[in-house]
Structure formats: C-alpha cells, structure tokens
C-alpha positions as CSV (number, residue, x, y, z in Angstrom):
1,X,-90.1,5.2,103.5
2,X,-87.7,7.2,101.2
3,X,-84.1,6.8,101.1
4,X,-82.0,8.4,103.9
5,X,-81.4,12.1,103.6
6,X,-78.5,14.0,105.2
7,X,-80.0,16.6,107.5
8,X,-78.1,19.7,108.4
9,X,-77.4,20.2,112.1
10,X,-78.9,16.9,113.1
11,X,-76.7,14.6,115.1
12,X,-76.8,10.8,114.8
13,X,-78.2,8.6,117.4
14,X,-76.3,6.0,119.3
15,X,-77.0,3.5,116.6
16,X,-76.0,5.9,113.8
17,X,-72.5,6.6,115.0
18,X,-70.9,4.2,112.7
19,X,-67.5,2.7,112.8
20,X,-66.4,5.0,110.1
21,X,-66.4,7.8,112.6
22,X,-68.1,11.1,113.4
23,X,-66.6,14.3,112.2
24,X,-64.8,16.4,114.9
25,X,-66.4,19.9,115.0
26,X,-62.9,21.4,115.6
27,X,-61.6,20.3,112.2
28,X,-61.7,17.7,109.5
29,X,-60.6,14.8,111.7
30,X,-63.0,12.0,112.5
31,X,-63.8,10.5,115.9
32,X,-64.0,6.8,116.0
33,X,-67.0,5.2,117.8
34,X,-64.5,3.8,120.4
35,X,-63.5,7.4,121.3
36,X,-67.1,8.3,122.3
37,X,-68.7,7.6,125.6
38,X,-70.5,4.2,125.7
39,X,-74.3,3.9,125.1
40,X,-76.7,2.6,127.8
41,X,-73.9,2.5,130.4
42,X,-71.0,4.4,131.9
43,X,-70.7,7.5,134.0
44,X,-71.7,9.8,131.1
45,X,-75.0,8.0,130.6
46,X,-75.9,7.7,134.2
47,X,-74.8,11.3,135.1
48,X,-77.0,12.6,132.2
49,X,-79.9,10.5,133.5
50,X,-79.6,11.7,137.0
51,X,-79.4,15.3,135.9
52,X,-82.4,15.0,133.5
53,X,-84.3,13.4,136.5
54,X,-83.6,16.3,138.7
55,X,-84.6,18.8,136.0
56,X,-87.8,17.0,135.4
57,X,-88.6,16.9,139.1
58,X,-88.0,20.6,139.6
59,X,-89.5,21.9,136.3
60,X,-92.5,19.6,135.9
61,X,-93.0,18.9,139.6
62,X,-94.0,22.4,140.4
63,X,-97.0,22.6,138.0
64,X,-98.0,19.0,139.1
65,X,-98.2,20.3,142.7
66,X,-100.1,23.4,141.7
67,X,-103.3,22.1,143.3
68,X,-101.7,23.0,146.7
69,X,-101.4,26.6,145.6
70,X,-104.8,26.5,144.2
71,X,-106.4,25.7,147.6
72,X,-104.5,28.7,149.1
73,X,-105.5,31.1,146.3
74,X,-109.2,30.1,146.5
75,X,-109.2,30.6,150.2
76,X,-107.5,34.0,150.1
77,X,-110.1,36.8,149.5
78,X,-107.4,38.9,147.8
79,X,-107.3,36.5,145.0
80,X,-110.7,34.8,145.2
81,X,-112.6,38.1,145.1
82,X,-111.1,39.2,141.8
83,X,-113.1,39.0,138.5
84,X,-113.0,35.6,136.9
85,X,-111.1,34.1,139.8
86,X,-113.0,30.8,139.6
87,X,-112.0,30.3,135.9
88,X,-108.5,31.8,135.8
89,X,-106.9,30.6,139.1
90,X,-107.3,26.8,138.3
91,X,-105.8,27.5,134.8
92,X,-102.3,28.7,136.1
93,X,-100.7,25.3,136.8
94,X,-102.1,23.5,133.7
95,X,-101.1,26.5,131.6
96,X,-97.5,26.1,132.6
97,X,-97.5,22.3,131.9
98,X,-99.6,22.8,128.8
99,X,-97.1,25.2,127.2
100,X,-94.2,22.9,128.0
101,X,-96.0,20.1,126.3
102,X,-97.4,22.1,123.3
103,X,-94.1,23.8,122.6
104,X,-92.4,20.6,121.7
105,X,-93.1,20.7,117.9
106,X,-91.2,24.0,117.9
107,X,-88.5,23.4,120.4
108,X,-87.6,19.9,119.3
109,X,-86.9,20.7,115.7
110,X,-85.0,23.8,116.7
111,X,-82.9,21.7,119.1
112,X,-82.2,19.3,116.2
113,X,-81.5,22.1,113.6
114,X,-79.2,24.2,115.8
115,X,-77.2,21.8,118.0
116,X,-74.7,24.4,119.0
117,X,-77.4,26.5,120.6
118,X,-78.9,23.8,122.8
119,X,-76.9,24.7,125.8
120,X,-77.7,28.4,125.4
121,X,-81.4,27.5,125.2
122,X,-81.2,25.5,128.4
123,X,-79.5,28.4,130.3
124,X,-82.1,30.8,129.0
125,X,-84.8,28.4,130.2
126,X,-83.2,28.5,133.7
127,X,-83.3,32.3,133.7
128,X,-86.9,32.5,132.6
129,X,-88.0,29.9,135.3
130,X,-86.4,32.0,138.0
131,X,-87.8,35.3,136.7
132,X,-91.3,33.8,136.4
133,X,-91.4,32.5,140.0
134,X,-89.7,35.5,141.6
135,X,-91.7,38.0,139.6
136,X,-95.0,36.1,140.4
137,X,-94.2,36.7,144.1
138,X,-94.8,40.4,143.4
139,X,-98.1,40.0,141.4
140,X,-101.2,41.4,142.7
141,X,-103.7,40.5,139.9
142,X,-104.7,37.1,138.6
143,X,-103.7,38.1,135.1
144,X,-100.1,39.0,136.0
145,X,-100.0,35.7,138.0
146,X,-101.2,33.7,135.0
147,X,-98.7,35.4,132.8
148,X,-95.7,34.8,135.0
149,X,-96.4,31.6,137.0
150,X,-98.2,30.1,133.9
151,X,-96.9,31.4,130.6
152,X,-93.4,32.6,131.3
153,X,-92.7,29.5,133.5
154,X,-94.0,27.3,130.7
155,X,-91.8,28.9,128.1
156,X,-88.7,28.6,130.3
157,X,-89.5,25.0,131.0
158,X,-89.9,24.2,127.3
159,X,-86.5,25.7,126.4
160,X,-84.9,23.7,129.2
161,X,-86.5,20.4,128.5
162,X,-86.3,20.0,124.8
163,X,-82.4,19.7,124.5
164,X,-82.4,17.3,127.4
165,X,-84.9,15.0,125.6
166,X,-82.9,15.2,122.5
167,X,-79.8,14.1,124.3
168,X,-81.7,11.1,125.5
169,X,-81.5,9.5,122.1
170,X,-77.7,10.0,122.2
171,X,-77.1,8.2,125.5
172,X,-79.7,5.4,125.4
173,X,-80.8,2.9,122.8
174,X,-81.7,-0.5,124.1
175,X,-82.6,1.0,127.6
176,X,-84.4,4.0,126.2
177,X,-87.7,2.9,127.7
178,X,-86.1,2.6,131.2
179,X,-84.3,5.9,130.7
180,X,-87.5,7.7,129.7
181,X,-89.3,6.1,132.7
182,X,-86.7,7.3,135.1
183,X,-86.7,10.9,133.7
184,X,-90.5,10.8,133.7
185,X,-90.4,9.7,137.3
186,X,-88.8,13.0,138.2
187,X,-92.2,14.6,137.7
188,X,-93.7,12.2,140.3
189,X,-90.9,12.7,142.8
190,X,-91.4,16.6,142.5
191,X,-95.1,16.0,142.8
192,X,-94.6,13.9,145.9
193,X,-92.2,16.1,147.8
194,X,-93.6,19.5,147.0
195,X,-97.1,18.8,148.4
196,X,-95.5,17.7,151.6
197,X,-93.1,20.6,151.9
198,X,-95.1,23.6,150.6
199,X,-98.3,23.6,152.8
200,X,-96.5,24.3,156.1
201,X,-94.5,27.0,154.4
202,X,-97.5,28.4,152.7
203,X,-99.5,28.5,155.9
204,X,-96.6,30.1,157.8
205,X,-95.1,32.5,155.3
206,X,-97.8,32.9,152.6
207,X,-97.6,32.4,148.8
208,X,-95.5,35.5,148.2
209,X,-92.4,34.4,150.3
210,X,-92.7,30.8,149.3
211,X,-92.6,31.7,145.6
212,X,-89.5,33.7,146.2
213,X,-87.8,31.0,148.3
214,X,-88.6,28.3,145.7
215,X,-87.3,30.4,142.8
216,X,-83.9,30.8,144.6
217,X,-83.7,27.1,145.5
218,X,-84.7,26.1,141.9
219,X,-82.0,28.4,140.4
220,X,-79.3,27.0,142.7
221,X,-80.1,23.4,141.9
222,X,-80.4,23.9,138.2
223,X,-77.1,25.8,138.0
224,X,-75.4,22.8,139.6
225,X,-77.2,20.1,137.6
226,X,-77.2,21.6,134.2
227,X,-73.4,20.8,133.3
228,X,-74.2,17.1,133.6
229,X,-77.1,17.3,131.1
230,X,-75.0,17.3,127.9
231,X,-74.9,15.4,124.6
232,X,-72.8,12.3,123.9
233,X,-71.9,13.4,120.3
234,X,-70.1,16.5,119.2
235,X,-72.8,19.2,119.1
236,X,-71.1,21.7,116.7
237,X,-70.9,19.2,113.8
238,X,-72.8,20.3,110.7
239,X,-73.2,17.9,107.8
240,X,-72.7,19.8,104.5
241,X,-74.1,18.9,101.2
242,X,-76.8,19.6,98.7
243,X,-80.2,19.5,100.4
244,X,-83.5,19.0,98.7
245,X,-86.1,20.6,100.9
246,X,-88.9,18.5,99.7
247,X,-87.0,15.3,100.2
248,X,-86.0,16.4,103.6
249,X,-89.7,17.1,104.5
250,X,-90.8,13.7,103.1
251,X,-88.0,11.9,105.0
252,X,-88.6,13.8,108.3
253,X,-92.4,13.6,108.4
254,X,-93.2,10.3,106.8
255,X,-94.7,9.2,110.1
256,X,-97.6,11.7,109.7
257,X,-99.0,9.1,107.3
258,X,-98.8,6.2,109.7
259,X,-102.2,5.2,110.9
260,X,-100.8,3.5,114.0
261,X,-99.2,6.7,115.2
262,X,-102.5,8.6,114.9
263,X,-104.3,5.9,116.8
264,X,-101.7,6.3,119.7
265,X,-102.1,10.2,119.5
266,X,-105.8,10.0,119.7
267,X,-105.7,7.9,122.8
268,X,-102.9,10.3,124.0
269,X,-105.2,13.3,123.6
270,X,-108.0,11.7,125.5
271,X,-105.7,10.7,128.2
272,X,-104.4,14.3,128.5
273,X,-107.9,15.7,128.6
274,X,-108.5,13.5,131.7
275,X,-105.3,13.0,133.4
276,X,-104.7,16.5,134.9
277,X,-108.2,16.8,136.3
278,X,-107.5,14.8,139.5
279,X,-104.1,16.4,139.9
280,X,-105.7,19.8,140.0
281,X,-108.9,19.2,141.9
282,X,-108.1,16.4,144.4
283,X,-106.7,18.8,147.1
284,X,-109.8,21.0,146.7
285,X,-112.1,18.0,146.7
286,X,-110.5,16.7,149.9
287,X,-110.9,20.1,151.5
288,X,-114.6,20.0,150.7
289,X,-114.8,16.8,152.8
290,X,-113.8,18.7,155.8
291,X,-110.1,17.5,155.6
292,X,-107.4,19.9,156.8
293,X,-104.8,21.3,154.5
294,X,-102.2,18.7,155.6
295,X,-104.4,15.8,154.7
296,X,-105.6,17.5,151.5
297,X,-102.0,17.9,150.4
298,X,-101.1,14.4,151.4
299,X,-103.7,13.0,149.0
300,X,-101.9,14.7,146.1
301,X,-98.5,13.7,147.4
302,X,-99.5,10.0,147.5
303,X,-101.1,10.2,144.0
304,X,-97.8,11.5,142.7
305,X,-95.8,8.9,144.7
306,X,-97.9,6.1,143.1
307,X,-97.4,7.7,139.7
308,X,-93.7,7.3,140.3
309,X,-94.3,3.5,140.5
310,X,-96.4,3.7,137.4
311,X,-93.8,5.6,135.4
312,X,-90.8,3.4,136.4
313,X,-92.9,0.3,136.0
314,X,-94.3,1.1,132.6
315,X,-90.9,2.3,131.4
316,X,-89.1,-0.8,132.5
317,X,-91.9,-3.2,131.3
318,X,-92.2,-1.6,127.9
319,X,-88.7,-2.7,127.1
320,X,-89.9,-6.3,127.6
321,X,-93.7,-6.5,127.3
322,X,-95.8,-5.3,124.3
323,X,-96.7,-1.6,125.1
324,X,-100.2,-2.0,123.5
325,X,-101.0,-4.5,126.3
326,X,-99.6,-2.3,129.1
327,X,-101.5,0.7,127.7
328,X,-104.9,-0.8,127.3
329,X,-104.7,-2.4,130.7
330,X,-103.6,0.6,132.6
331,X,-106.0,3.0,130.8
332,X,-109.0,0.8,131.7
333,X,-107.9,0.4,135.3
334,X,-107.5,4.2,135.6
335,X,-111.0,4.6,134.3
336,X,-112.4,2.2,136.9
337,X,-110.4,3.9,139.6
338,X,-112.2,7.1,138.8
339,X,-115.7,5.7,138.5
340,X,-115.5,3.5,141.6
341,X,-112.7,4.7,144.0
342,X,-113.4,8.4,143.5
343,X,-117.0,8.4,142.6
344,X,-118.2,5.7,145.2
345,X,-115.6,5.3,147.9
346,X,-113.9,8.7,148.3
347,X,-116.1,10.0,151.0
348,X,-113.5,10.1,153.7
349,X,-109.7,10.5,154.2
350,X,-109.0,6.8,153.7
351,X,-111.1,6.6,150.5
352,X,-109.3,9.7,149.0
353,X,-105.9,8.2,149.7
354,X,-106.7,4.8,148.2
355,X,-108.1,6.5,145.1
356,X,-105.1,8.7,144.8
357,X,-102.7,5.7,145.1
358,X,-104.6,3.6,142.6
359,X,-105.0,6.4,140.1
360,X,-101.4,7.4,140.3
361,X,-100.2,3.8,139.6
362,X,-102.6,3.2,136.7
363,X,-102.6,6.7,135.0
364,X,-99.2,8.0,135.8
365,X,-97.1,5.9,133.6
366,X,-98.7,6.7,130.2
367,X,-95.9,8.9,128.9
368,X,-93.3,6.3,129.8
369,X,-94.8,4.2,127.0
370,X,-94.1,6.8,124.3
371,X,-90.6,5.6,123.5
372,X,-91.8,2.0,122.9
373,X,-94.7,3.2,120.8
374,X,-92.6,5.3,118.4
375,X,-89.6,3.0,118.3
376,X,-91.0,0.7,115.5
377,X,-92.0,3.7,113.4
378,X,-88.9,5.9,113.9
379,X,-86.4,2.9,113.5
380,X,-84.2,4.5,116.2
381,X,-83.7,7.6,114.1
382,X,-83.3,10.5,116.7
383,X,-84.9,13.1,114.4
384,X,-88.0,11.0,113.8
385,X,-88.1,10.0,117.5
386,X,-88.1,13.5,118.7
387,X,-90.4,14.7,116.1
388,X,-93.0,12.1,117.0
389,X,-92.5,12.8,120.8
390,X,-93.0,16.5,120.1
391,X,-96.3,15.8,118.3
392,X,-97.4,13.6,121.2
393,X,-96.5,16.3,123.7
394,X,-98.3,19.0,121.6
395,X,-101.7,17.1,121.9
396,X,-101.1,16.2,125.5
397,X,-100.4,19.8,126.2
398,X,-103.7,20.8,124.4
399,X,-105.4,18.3,126.6
400,X,-103.8,19.7,129.8
401,X,-104.9,23.3,129.0
402,X,-108.4,22.4,127.9
403,X,-109.1,20.0,130.8
404,X,-109.1,23.0,133.3
405,X,-111.9,25.1,131.8
406,X,-113.9,21.9,130.9
407,X,-113.7,20.5,134.4
408,X,-114.4,23.9,135.9
409,X,-117.5,24.4,133.7
410,X,-118.7,20.8,134.7
411,X,-118.7,21.6,138.4
412,X,-122.0,22.4,139.8
413,X,-122.5,24.8,142.8
414,X,-118.7,25.3,143.0
415,X,-117.5,26.3,146.4
416,X,-114.0,26.7,147.7
417,X,-114.7,26.2,151.4
418,X,-114.7,23.2,153.7
419,X,-117.5,20.7,154.1
420,X,-119.3,21.3,150.8
421,X,-119.5,17.7,149.6
422,X,-122.1,15.1,150.7
423,X,-120.6,12.5,153.1
424,X,-121.3,8.8,152.5
425,X,-120.8,6.0,150.0
426,X,-121.3,7.4,146.5
427,X,-121.4,11.0,147.9
428,X,-119.2,12.3,145.0
429,X,-121.9,11.4,142.6
430,X,-124.3,13.7,144.6
431,X,-122.0,16.7,144.8
432,X,-120.4,19.3,142.6
433,X,-117.8,16.9,141.2
434,X,-120.3,14.4,139.7
435,X,-119.9,15.5,136.1
436,X,-116.2,15.9,136.5
437,X,-115.9,12.3,137.6
438,X,-118.0,11.0,134.7
439,X,-116.0,13.2,132.3
440,X,-112.6,12.0,133.4
441,X,-113.6,8.3,133.7
442,X,-115.2,8.3,130.2
443,X,-112.1,9.8,128.6
444,X,-110.0,7.1,130.0
445,X,-112.4,4.4,129.0
446,X,-112.5,5.8,125.5
447,X,-108.7,6.0,125.3
448,X,-108.5,2.3,126.4
449,X,-110.9,1.3,123.7
450,X,-108.9,3.2,121.0
451,X,-105.6,1.6,122.2
452,X,-107.2,-1.8,122.0
453,X,-108.4,-1.1,118.5
454,X,-104.9,0.1,117.5
455,X,-103.4,-3.1,119.0
456,X,-105.7,-5.1,116.7
457,X,-104.8,-2.9,113.7
458,X,-101.0,-3.3,114.4
459,X,-101.3,-7.1,114.3
460,X,-98.7,-7.4,117.2
461,X,-100.7,-9.7,119.5
462,X,-97.7,-11.2,121.4
463,X,-97.4,-10.4,125.0
464,X,-93.6,-9.8,124.7
465,X,-92.3,-6.7,122.8
466,X,-91.4,-7.4,119.2
C-alpha cells in the first residue's frame, strides 16, 4: 500500500480524528477529539443507528415485500393481460432494490467527495421516493409502473442510503459489525411488517389507494427521522493541498488488486443471483398450493422475520468469530434449506413456513458480514471501506436484477392461479418451480465453496476473529 494521501472532501473516520484536532469548517480553528461526540456510544451514535434502521426498513423493506404486490398484479386482468406482463411485472421490485445496490459505486464516492451535499442528496431521495410511489398509483401500463415503482424509487433510495452508510464509519469503529447488522435488520423488519399489513389493505382498497397511502406515510416518517441521521464530524471541512490524481487513484483503489476481496465478491455475486428468488416467488408459490392470500403473505413475512435474526446474529458474531467461518456455514445451510425444505417438504402450509424461517435465518445475514470482510483490507479507512462496500453492492445489485428474468425463464408452465403445483412430498420438483429450486440451491452451494476456498487462501484458520 502506498503512503497516505490527503483526499479532498473526504472526512476522517472515528479512528482518524486524531488528538491534533479536526479543522472547523467555520474557520481556521481546530476541534479537539474531546469536543466531538463519542464513538460506539452516546446519544449521537444510538440516535443515528435508530434513524438509519428506520430508513432501511422503509426504503428497502418495500422492494423486499414486493412479492405481495406481485400476487395482486398477476391476478388482476388489467395488469396480467398486458404484453410481456409475465416478464416485466416480476422485475419491478428487484429493479428497485437492484438500482439501490448498483448505484453504490457512484453515490458512495460522490458522498465522500462532496460532504456538504450529503444532506441535500438525502432530502432529494425522500422526494423521489414519494413521487415514485404516489405517481405509480396513477399508472395504467406496466412500463410506467416499472419506471416509477422500479427505477425512480431505486434512484431515490440510492440517494437517501449512501450518505447514511458513509456516516456509519464516523459513528462506529469497534462495534461496526453490530451497527451494520442493526441497520441491515431494518430491511427484515420492513419485510416482516409490510406483508402482514399490506394484503388486507390491498384486498380492500386495491393497489392504487395502497400506493398513495404508503407514499404519504413513508414521507411523514422520513421527514421526522432524517434529522437524526447525520455525521459525527464537520461535513463542510475540505482538506486543501496539492493533489496528484494518479497517487489518489492508487491509494483509493489499491484493494482492486486484493485477491481476497475478489473471492468475497464472487461469492457475493452468486449469493445475490439466488437470494432474491425466494423473496420474489414464495408468495406466488404458496398461492399455487391453494393457500389463501393471508397465508401466502405470512410465508414471506416469516422469512423476513427470520432474516432479522440472521442479520443481527451475523453482525454481532462477526465482531467475535471469524467471518469466513460464519459465511461458509450459513451459505451451505441456505443451499440445503432450498434443496430439502423447499424442494422436498414445502408441499403444504407448514412446510412453506418452515422453509421460509430456515432460509431467512441462514441466507438473510450475508450482508451483515461485509464490514468484517473489508475491515482487514481497508484498515478502518472510511474511504476504502465505503468504496469496497459500494463494489459489493454493485455486484449484488446486478444479481438482484438478473435473478428475476433468469428465474422467470426457468419456470415451466408458469401459471398465476391457485392450485397449479403438485401436492405431496417432493412436489416442488415435479412442478413449474423445479428448475428455479435447482438454480437457487446450486448458486448458494457454489458460493459456499468459493468462500471456503477464500478462507484457505487467507490463512486465517482460527475460529475467533483476528
């Protein structure tokens, strides 16, 4: 690694705010470390964490619960009868989450380079999220629904999310894994509550009124929460001095040459290609087993509830236990849950619920391990940390978007009605979801094998985190 380089507009992390002080943006004075809010503790850190948790739940929870909307759309002739409905309707939710993931390599560096504009970006994101959902309620074509509920929503979420993740490095150092797990758990909470709340509303009022109602509620909550999601360090500070662009690039992107990082990212991509498949199709699969809309939505809700356990558990354990061990174990167990619990035993309501819980626990906590994977490479530098997290999010976003057309194409004799799947042990391997199950389970198994290989390459064989 080259010598440290001063980067314009990039704030120091908690570990970089030295005793010599941080320059006050209002003038030439310096702020001593003792004058800043404490790291890993205190009202500032915990209020930030609570606010980021709520933002995650609202912004990411909605695409995670899109499977509930998909069932309604596929059963509504006004949508299902339109051209390419089978391919485009399932793409809306994954498109939104995929854009939020994939935009990270752009939004993260911009958040680092222009610290004084982070708050403006977050407020713009709030406006776009509201406009996307409220506007989608007036859509009459699938293309306009995809553009608003998918693309515009994803852009708004990306603008809102990137500054919040950058602030994470300011507020948390030793407890960063736990903090990322808590924030990540917001998605699971949103994915738990929305499938329980939305179906009765959708059945009573329809998707149009529900989208308008949710857009207003989302706007109100975000306006209240956003003031608490702020940085620990002065945002307007700009470090002046001569800059060598080549030296900056070498310093900022040295991790691109790290083999361990690319092993992690390869496993991350495979996990992304498989993870979103059950989230999207489980309610539709449950409906095909002659389960009503309440039971179908409950299966998705319990999956997301279980992923809350996985996210918090992985985030907490990764501060103590070697993340390679956690990753290889959970990825393999997720693969087995797909092959056995979905493929063999999910022929009735109980089987679907057991599968959803197991899958959520084992697969849901993957992203909570990211902070522990990148920490040894980034050396707690916030710029390197956010750059690597952005790259991981990019490839996961690509997986999110591609998983939908792949899983749709793999389905045979696709039907959106009730009672289409064979009933009985192993019935899923005899129906239209056979290839989908084999695809998702194989991706997780391959990711587990790659992580195990990376663990061997890293030479860190201890159970406890180094």
